[in-house]
C-alpha positions as CSV (number, residue, x, y, z in Angstrom):
1,M,-37.1,113.1,-18.9
2,L,-33.5,113.6,-18.2
3,S,-32.5,116.0,-15.5
4,L,-29.4,117.5,-16.0
5,R,-27.3,120.0,-13.8
6,F,-25.0,122.1,-15.6
7,R,-21.7,123.1,-13.9
8,L,-18.9,122.2,-15.8
9,L,-21.3,120.3,-18.4
10,L,-22.5,123.7,-19.6
11,L,-21.1,124.1,-23.1
12,P,-19.0,127.3,-23.6
13,A,-21.4,129.0,-26.1
14,L,-24.4,128.4,-24.2
15,L,-22.6,129.9,-21.0
16,G,-21.6,132.8,-23.2
17,A,-25.0,133.5,-24.2
18,L,-26.4,133.3,-20.8
19,A,-23.7,135.9,-19.7
20,L,-24.6,138.4,-22.1
21,M,-28.4,138.4,-21.8
22,S,-30.8,139.5,-19.2
23,W,-33.8,137.2,-18.5
24,G,-36.7,138.1,-20.7
25,Q,-34.8,140.9,-22.4
26,G,-36.1,141.7,-26.0
27,A,-39.1,139.3,-25.7
28,R,-42.2,138.9,-23.8
29,A,-42.1,137.2,-20.5
30,E,-42.7,133.3,-20.3
31,S,-46.4,132.3,-20.1
32,G,-47.6,129.5,-17.8
33,L,-48.8,126.3,-19.0
34,R,-52.5,126.3,-20.5
35,P,-54.3,123.2,-20.5
36,L,-56.0,122.2,-23.9
37,L,-59.2,120.7,-22.5
38,T,-61.8,121.5,-25.0
39,G,-62.1,121.0,-28.7
40,D,-61.6,124.7,-29.4
41,Q,-58.6,125.0,-27.1
42,S,-57.0,122.1,-28.7
43,R,-57.9,122.9,-32.6
44,G,-54.7,122.9,-34.3
45,W,-52.6,120.9,-32.0
46,E,-54.4,117.4,-32.6
47,A,-51.2,115.9,-34.3
48,V,-49.5,116.3,-30.7
49,G,-50.1,113.1,-28.9
50,R,-49.3,110.9,-26.0
51,L,-46.7,108.3,-26.8
52,D,-47.3,105.3,-24.3
53,L,-44.3,102.8,-23.9
54,G,-45.5,99.9,-22.3
55,P,-47.6,99.8,-19.1
56,D,-46.2,102.5,-16.9
57,A,-44.4,105.2,-18.9
58,F,-45.1,107.7,-21.8
59,C,-43.6,110.7,-23.6
60,T,-45.0,113.2,-25.9
61,G,-44.6,112.8,-29.7
62,A,-45.8,114.8,-32.7
63,L,-47.0,113.8,-36.3
64,I,-44.5,115.1,-39.1
65,A,-46.0,112.7,-41.7
66,P,-49.0,110.8,-41.5
67,D,-47.1,107.6,-40.4
68,L,-44.3,109.4,-38.5
69,V,-43.9,110.5,-35.1
70,L,-41.2,112.7,-34.0
71,T,-39.9,112.3,-30.1
72,A,-36.8,111.8,-28.0
73,A,-34.8,108.9,-28.4
74,H,-34.2,108.4,-24.7
75,C,-38.0,107.6,-24.7
76,L,-37.5,104.3,-26.4
77,F,-35.5,102.8,-23.9
78,A,-36.5,101.0,-21.1
79,R,-35.4,102.4,-17.8
80,D,-34.6,99.1,-16.3
81,G,-31.4,98.0,-18.1
82,G,-31.5,100.5,-21.1
83,R,-33.3,97.8,-23.5
84,M,-34.9,99.5,-26.6
85,I,-38.7,99.3,-26.3
86,D,-40.5,96.8,-28.7
87,P,-42.6,98.5,-30.9
88,A,-45.4,96.2,-30.2
89,E,-45.4,97.8,-26.7
90,I,-45.8,101.4,-28.2
91,R,-49.2,103.2,-28.8
92,F,-49.5,106.7,-30.2
93,S,-52.7,108.6,-29.1
94,A,-53.1,111.7,-31.4
95,G,-54.8,114.7,-29.9
96,L,-55.5,112.6,-26.4
97,R,-57.7,114.7,-24.0
98,N,-59.9,113.7,-21.4
99,G,-59.3,110.2,-22.1
100,R,-60.1,110.2,-25.7
101,A,-58.1,110.5,-28.7
102,V,-58.8,111.7,-32.1
103,A,-56.8,108.5,-33.6
104,Y,-55.0,105.5,-31.9
105,R,-52.3,103.8,-33.7
106,G,-49.6,101.1,-32.7
107,A,-45.9,101.2,-34.2
108,R,-44.1,99.3,-36.8
109,R,-40.7,100.4,-36.4
110,V,-38.7,102.9,-34.6
111,V,-35.2,104.5,-35.5
112,V,-33.1,106.4,-33.2
113,H,-30.2,108.6,-34.3
114,P,-26.8,106.2,-34.6
115,R,-24.7,108.8,-32.3
116,Y,-27.3,108.5,-29.4
117,D,-26.0,106.5,-26.6
118,Y,-28.5,105.7,-23.8
119,A,-25.7,104.7,-21.4
120,Q,-23.9,108.1,-21.8
121,A,-26.0,109.6,-18.6
122,D,-26.0,113.3,-17.8
123,R,-23.7,114.6,-20.8
124,L,-24.7,117.3,-23.1
125,D,-23.5,115.3,-26.1
126,R,-26.3,112.8,-25.2
127,V,-28.9,115.6,-25.6
128,A,-27.5,116.5,-29.0
129,W,-28.4,113.3,-30.6
130,D,-31.7,112.6,-28.6
131,V,-34.0,112.1,-31.4
132,A,-36.0,109.4,-32.9
133,L,-38.8,108.4,-35.3
134,V,-41.6,106.1,-34.5
135,E,-43.3,104.7,-37.8
136,L,-46.7,103.9,-37.2
137,D,-48.5,100.7,-38.3
138,R,-51.3,102.7,-40.1
139,P,-51.1,106.3,-41.3
140,I,-53.6,108.8,-39.8
141,R,-55.4,110.7,-42.5
142,L,-57.9,112.8,-40.9
143,P,-59.3,116.1,-41.7
144,S,-58.6,117.5,-38.3
145,I,-55.1,116.2,-38.0
146,H,-52.3,118.2,-40.0
147,P,-48.6,116.9,-39.3
148,F,-46.2,119.7,-38.8
149,A,-43.3,121.1,-41.0
150,L,-39.9,121.1,-39.5
151,D,-37.5,124.2,-39.2
152,P,-33.7,123.0,-38.7
153,A,-32.7,126.5,-37.8
154,P,-33.9,128.1,-34.4
155,Q,-32.4,131.2,-33.5
156,M,-31.2,132.7,-30.0
157,G,-33.9,134.8,-28.6
158,E,-36.5,133.6,-30.6
159,E,-40.0,133.2,-29.1
160,V,-41.2,129.5,-29.0
161,G,-44.1,127.4,-27.8
162,V,-44.1,123.8,-26.5
163,V,-47.1,121.4,-26.3
164,S,-46.8,118.5,-24.2
165,Y,-48.1,115.9,-21.7
166,A,-46.4,115.2,-18.2
167,R,-46.7,113.1,-15.1
168,D,-49.2,115.2,-13.4
169,R,-51.2,116.1,-16.6
170,A,-51.3,112.9,-18.3
171,E,-54.9,113.0,-19.8
172,A,-54.7,116.3,-21.8
173,P,-52.0,118.3,-23.3
174,S,-50.9,121.6,-22.1
175,L,-49.5,124.5,-24.2
176,Q,-46.8,127.1,-23.1
177,E,-47.5,129.6,-25.6
178,V,-44.5,131.9,-24.9
179,C,-40.9,130.8,-23.9
180,S,-37.7,131.5,-25.7
181,I,-34.3,130.1,-26.9
182,L,-31.7,131.4,-24.7
183,G,-28.8,129.6,-26.6
184,R,-27.5,126.9,-29.0
185,D,-24.4,125.1,-29.4
186,H,-24.7,122.9,-32.5
187,Q,-27.8,120.5,-32.0
188,V,-28.1,121.5,-28.3
189,V,-30.9,124.2,-27.6
190,L,-31.3,125.7,-24.1
191,M,-34.6,127.0,-23.5
192,S,-36.9,129.0,-20.9
193,C,-39.8,126.4,-21.5
194,S,-41.0,124.3,-19.0
195,A,-40.3,120.8,-19.0
196,E,-41.5,117.8,-16.6
197,F,-41.5,114.1,-16.4
198,G,-43.5,113.0,-19.7
199,A,-42.7,116.2,-21.5
200,S,-39.7,114.3,-23.2
201,G,-40.2,114.2,-26.8
202,A,-42.4,117.3,-26.9
203,P,-42.1,119.5,-29.9
204,V,-40.8,122.9,-29.5
205,F,-42.7,125.3,-32.2
206,V,-42.0,128.5,-33.9
207,L,-44.1,130.4,-36.3
208,R,-43.5,130.7,-39.6
209,Q,-45.8,132.4,-42.1
210,G,-48.4,132.1,-39.4
211,A,-48.1,128.3,-39.2
212,P,-46.4,126.4,-36.3
213,H,-43.1,124.6,-37.2
214,I,-41.1,122.3,-35.1
215,V,-37.6,123.5,-34.4
216,S,-36.7,121.3,-31.4
217,V,-37.5,118.3,-29.4
218,V,-37.7,118.7,-25.7
219,S,-34.8,116.3,-24.0
220,A,-34.0,117.3,-20.5
221,K,-34.7,119.7,-17.8
222,T,-32.2,121.4,-15.9
223,E,-31.6,124.9,-13.5
224,M,-29.6,127.7,-13.3
225,G,-29.5,130.1,-10.2
226,G,-32.7,128.4,-9.1
227,R,-34.5,128.9,-12.4
228,P,-35.9,126.0,-14.3
229,L,-34.7,125.6,-17.9
230,S,-35.1,123.0,-20.6
231,L,-32.7,121.5,-23.2
232,G,-33.6,120.3,-26.6
233,T,-32.1,118.8,-29.7
234,T,-32.5,120.5,-33.3
235,V,-34.6,118.6,-36.0
236,E,-31.8,119.0,-38.6
237,T,-30.9,115.2,-38.4
238,V,-34.4,114.1,-39.2
239,A,-34.1,113.9,-42.7
240,A,-31.4,111.2,-42.1
241,L,-33.7,109.2,-39.8
242,K,-36.4,109.3,-42.5
243,A,-33.8,108.1,-45.3
244,A,-32.8,105.3,-42.8
245,L,-36.5,104.3,-42.4
246,D,-36.7,104.3,-46.2
247,A,-33.8,102.1,-46.6
248,G,-35.1,99.7,-44.2
249,E,-38.3,98.6,-46.0
250,G,-38.8,95.1,-46.3
251,G,-36.1,94.4,-43.6
252,Q,-33.1,95.6,-45.8
253,I,-31.1,98.3,-44.1
254,R,-28.9,100.6,-46.1
255,A,-25.2,99.8,-45.4
256,G,-23.6,102.5,-43.7
257,A,-26.8,104.1,-42.3
258,G,-25.8,103.3,-38.8
259,A,-29.4,103.5,-37.6
260,K,-30.7,101.2,-34.9
261,F,-33.9,99.5,-35.9
262,L,-36.2,97.4,-33.7
263,R,-39.1,95.6,-35.2
264,P,-42.1,93.6,-33.4
C-alpha cells in the first residue's frame, strides 16, 4: 500500500472538487468496516480473495473471469529492489475466511500496465496506471463464485463499497458498505473509503441493476485535514491488459503491446 500526502501533488481537478463539496453532502455517512466471518456474511463476495506474494506480503484481488484476478500493479513488485515477483511465488485464495478458502490457485502469468513505473514513488501519475492482471494456473469454476463485471465510468459523489483484506485482518475480508467518490481526474479516483496495508488491489464496487460492478482498484492511502482518504485507479484500461495476455499465449507477445510479462 502506497502512502501519499497531497500537498502540491494533488491534481487540480481533485482539489477543485474538494473545495466545492461538503463532507458527506448528498450521500449517506461512510460506514465502518464489517468483518465477513460467516458464510452468510460473505455470500456474494467469494470472488474477492487474498493474493499472497511470497512468504511475507499480500494484497487483495478479485476475479473478473474464472482465470483472471484484478489487483494493483505495485503488489507485483518486491519491496526490496523493485523486481517483479515470479508468478511461482503467487497464490490466490478466493473467499478466504478463518484460515480456509473456497478455492486456491497459483499464478501462470501476470501483466502490468505498460505505463506503470514502480520506481516513480509518491506520484499521482503512478497511481493512474496502478493496475494489473494475474492469470491463474487453473480457472475457478464453482457455483458459489461469480466473477465481477467492470464499470469504467465512476461518477463523482457516487456511493461505492470496498471488500478488502489488511495487515490486521488478514484471515477474513471486511466490507465497507458505504463510502463515496470525492473526485476524479482521468484514471485517478479520490475516495472516502478506508485503506490500510494489505488493502492494495481491493475492488471498489458500485451497484448497477442490483449487482456489484468494479469501478476502481485501491492503490494508495492519504489524508487531508486529518481525514483518511484513499486513491484508486479506474478499470478502463483492463481491456487492453486482457488483450495483451491473449497476444502472449504460447510465449508470443504482440509487437507494440508494451505489456510487462513474467512467467514462472
